[in-house]
C-alpha positions in Angstrom: 40.2 102.0 101.5 41.9 99.7 99.0 42.9 99.8 95.4 40.6 97.7 93.2 43.4 97.0 90.8 46.1 95.6 93.1 44.6 95.6 96.6 47.1 98.0 98.2 45.9 100.0 101.2 45.3 103.7 100.2 44.9 106.9 102.0 41.3 108.3 102.0 42.5 111.3 100.0 44.4 109.3 97.4 43.5 109.7 93.7 46.2 107.3 92.4 47.5 104.1 93.8 51.0 104.5 95.1 51.9 100.9 94.3 50.5 100.3 90.8 49.8 103.9 89.6 46.1 103.1 88.8 43.6 105.9 89.1 41.4 105.2 92.1 39.1 108.2 92.2 35.6 106.9 92.2 36.9 103.3 92.1 37.7 102.5 95.7 36.4 100.0 98.2 36.2 100.6 101.9 37.3 97.1 102.8 39.8 94.5 101.8 38.9 92.7 98.5 38.1 89.1 99.0 41.2 86.9 98.6 43.6 89.8 98.4 46.0 90.5 101.2 47.3 94.0 101.1 51.1 94.4 101.2 52.1 97.5 103.1 55.7 98.3 102.2 57.5 100.5 104.6 60.8 102.2 103.8 63.5 101.0 106.3 66.5 103.1 105.8 70.0 102.0 106.6 71.4 104.0 109.5 75.2 104.4 109.4 77.3 105.7 112.2 77.8 109.1 110.7 74.4 109.6 109.0 71.0 110.5 110.6 68.0 108.3 109.9 66.1 108.8 106.6 62.4 109.5 106.8 59.8 109.0 104.0 57.9 112.3 103.7 55.6 111.6 100.8 55.0 110.2 97.3 53.5 111.2 94.0 52.9 109.5 90.6 54.2 111.3 87.6 53.8 109.6 84.2 53.3 106.2 85.8 56.6 106.6 87.8 56.5 106.8 91.6 58.7 109.5 93.0 59.7 109.4 96.6 60.5 112.6 98.5 63.0 111.9 101.1 64.3 114.1 104.0 67.0 113.9 106.6 66.1 114.3 110.2 69.5 115.6 111.4 72.8 116.9 110.2 75.3 114.8 108.4 77.4 114.5 111.5 74.6 114.0 113.9 74.4 112.1 117.2 76.1 109.1 115.7 79.3 110.8 114.7 82.6 110.0 116.5 84.1 112.6 118.9 87.5 114.1 118.4 88.8 112.0 121.2 87.5 108.8 119.5 89.1 109.8 116.2 92.4 110.6 117.9 92.5 107.3 119.8 91.6 105.4 116.6 94.7 107.0 114.9 97.0 105.4 117.5 99.6 104.0 117.7 101.7 106.8 116.2 105.5 106.2 116.0 108.3 108.3 114.7 112.1 108.2 115.3 111.6 110.4 118.3 108.6 108.9 120.1 105.8 106.4 120.2 102.2 107.2 121.3 99.9 104.3 122.3 96.4 104.2 123.8 96.2 103.0 127.4 92.4 102.8 128.0 90.8 105.2 130.5 92.2 106.7 133.7 89.2 108.1 135.6 87.2 110.1 133.1 90.1 110.9 130.8 91.5 108.9 127.8 94.9 107.5 128.8 97.9 107.3 126.5 101.5 106.2 126.9 104.3 108.2 125.3 107.7 106.5 124.9 110.6 108.9 124.1 113.4 107.4 122.1 116.1 109.5 123.7 119.6 108.0 123.6 121.9 107.8 126.6 125.0 105.6 125.8 127.1 106.8 128.7 127.0 109.1 131.7 128.9 111.9 129.9 125.9 112.3 127.6 123.5 113.1 130.4 123.0 116.8 129.4 122.4 115.8 125.8 120.0 113.2 127.0 117.9 115.7 128.9 117.8 118.0 125.9 116.5 115.1 123.7 113.8 114.4 126.3 112.6 118.0 126.1 112.7 118.1 122.3 111.1 114.8 121.7 108.3 115.4 124.3 107.6 118.7 122.7 107.3 117.1 119.3 104.9 114.4 120.7 102.7 117.1 122.3 102.7 119.2 119.1 101.4 116.1 117.2 98.6 115.6 119.7 97.6 119.3 119.4 97.6 119.0 115.6 94.8 116.5 116.0 92.7 119.1 117.8 93.3 117.5 121.2 94.5 119.4 124.3 97.2 117.3 126.1 95.6 118.5 129.4 92.5 116.5 128.5 94.5 113.3 128.5 96.1 111.1 131.2 99.7 110.8 129.9 102.2 108.2 131.1 105.8 109.0 130.0 108.6 106.5 129.4 111.3 106.2 130.4 110.4 109.1 132.7 108.5 112.4 132.5 110.9 115.0 131.0 110.3 117.4 133.9 111.1 114.6 136.4 114.3 113.7 134.6 115.4 117.3 134.6 115.0 117.4 138.4 118.0 114.9 138.6 121.6 116.0 138.2 121.8 119.5 136.8 123.8 120.3 133.7 126.6 122.8 134.1 125.7 126.2 132.7 127.6 127.2 129.5 130.4 129.6 130.4 130.9 132.6 128.0 134.1 132.7 126.1 136.5 135.3 127.6 137.0 138.3 125.3 140.5 138.9 126.7 142.9 136.1 125.8 144.8 136.7 129.0 141.7 135.9 131.1 142.0 132.4 132.5 139.2 130.1 131.4 137.0 128.7 134.2 137.6 125.0 135.1 134.9 122.8 133.6 132.4 121.3 136.1 132.3 117.5 136.3 129.7 115.9 134.2 126.9 114.5 136.4 125.9 110.8 136.3 122.3 109.7 135.4 119.9 109.7 138.3 119.3 106.4 140.0 116.2 104.6 138.8 116.0 106.7 135.6 114.5 103.8 133.7 117.5 102.5 131.8 119.7 103.5 128.9 118.8 103.5 125.2 121.2 102.6 122.5 120.7 103.2 118.8 122.1 100.3 116.7 122.4 100.5 112.9 122.7 97.3 110.9 124.6 97.4 107.6 125.8 94.7 105.2 127.4 93.2 107.2 128.1 95.2 110.3 126.8 96.7 113.6 127.3 100.4 114.3 128.4 100.6 117.1 129.9 97.2 117.4 130.8 97.7 121.1 128.6 98.9 123.9 129.5 99.6 127.6 126.7 99.0 130.2 126.3 98.8 133.9 125.6 95.4 135.5 122.0 94.9 136.8 120.5 97.8 134.7 117.8 97.5 132.1 118.7 98.8 128.6 116.8 99.2 125.4 118.4 98.7 121.9 116.6 100.5 119.1 117.8 98.7 115.9 117.5 99.9 112.3 118.4 97.8 109.3 120.0 100.2 106.8 121.4 97.3 104.7 119.8 95.5 101.8 120.0 92.0 103.3 117.9 90.5 106.1 119.6 90.8 109.5 118.8 90.5 113.2 120.6 90.8 116.6 121.2 88.1 119.1 122.9 88.6 122.5 124.6 85.5 123.8 123.9 86.1 127.5 126.1 85.4 130.5 126.8 81.8 129.5 128.7 83.1 126.4 126.8 80.7 124.1 124.4 81.4 121.3 121.0 79.7 120.9 120.6 79.0 124.6 117.9 80.0 127.1 119.6 83.2 128.3 119.8 84.8 124.8 118.2 88.1 124.0 116.9 88.4 120.4 115.6 91.4 118.5 111.9 91.7 118.1 111.1 90.9 115.3 113.9 88.3 115.0 113.9 88.8 111.2 114.6 92.5 110.3 114.1 93.3 106.6 115.8 96.2 104.8 114.5 99.6 106.0 112.6 98.3 109.0 113.1 98.7 112.8 113.4 96.3 115.7 114.0 96.5 119.5 115.6 94.6 122.3 114.8 95.3 126.0 117.3 93.5 128.1 118.3 93.4 131.8 122.1 93.3 132.0 123.3 90.3 134.0 125.3 90.9 137.2 128.4 89.4 135.5 131.4 91.7 134.9 133.1 91.1 131.5 132.3 90.9 127.8 129.2 89.4 126.3 129.0 88.7 122.6 126.3 89.5 120.1 125.9 88.6 116.4 123.5 88.4 113.5 122.0 84.9 113.1 122.1 85.3 109.3 125.8 86.4 109.2 127.3 85.0 112.4 130.9 85.1 111.3 131.1 88.6 109.6 128.5 90.5 111.7 129.6 90.4 115.4 129.9 92.8 118.4 130.7 93.0 122.1 128.8 94.3 125.2 131.2 95.2 128.0 129.5 94.9 131.4 131.0 97.0 134.2 
C-alpha cells in the first residue's frame, strides 16, 4: 500500500509514513496513486576496510522526526581488518644505525624480508669485533620484529652481508686468556688474528663528515673487493663524497658518488663501490669543498 500524502510505499502494518510522517491508518490505498512514482530509499552504508557493514534494522516516528535504529553485523575488526603480518610489512622499511629491514615480497607461503646489518670491518685485525657486531645487530633486528608481534620463524629472512651464524663459521676468534695471578707466570703468546673469510660480502666503513673534514680521511682496501661506505653528515653545511676512480680525475665516468649526492646536516648517505684492480692511492673529496675536504683510499 502507498501513502496518500506523498505516495511512498508502506508496509501493511504501518500506521505512519516513514517518509513524510503522515498518519496513514485508515487512509491507505492498495495501489500506486495515479501520476505518483514512489521513491524507495535504501540505506547504502559505506564499508571501510576495518568496519563491518551497517544494516538498517527499523524506523519509528517520534514527534515528526524519523529515528533510524542501526546495528552492526560484525565486530569492529571483522573480516576486513589487516593481519599482523600485513601491518608489520606496512611498517617497513625500518632503519637504525645498526640495521635496515626491508620487505622482499613472498618466498613460498612466507612473507620475505631482507635485513642489512651495518657492521663495520675496516681491516682484518677487527674480524673478531666484526663478528660480535653481527651478533649484536642481528639480535636487535630480531627483537624489533618480535616487538611487532611477529615471530621471526614465520618470515623468510635474507641477511646481508651474510647470515651471522654463517660468518661465525669462518675464521675463529682466539679465546680470551685469563690473566695470570702469579706475576712470575709467563703470559701465553697471543694467537694470530684471523683474516676475514673469502667471499664474506665486502667491508663496511663508517665515514663522518664535518665542517670541513672526513673522519677517517684515509682508508685501506683490497683490490677487487666490494666495499660499502656509510656516510653521516655531522656538520652544519651541505657536503657529499666523490671518489675519483682509477683515472685519478674527478667528474669522469669512473667516479663513485654518495647517494644522495647532496647530504644535508644530520642526514645519512651511502656508497657501494667495487675497488679497481689498480694498486696505489685513489683520491676522494667533497664537491662543495673540494680544496679543504679531501681524503685518500689506499688500494693494496
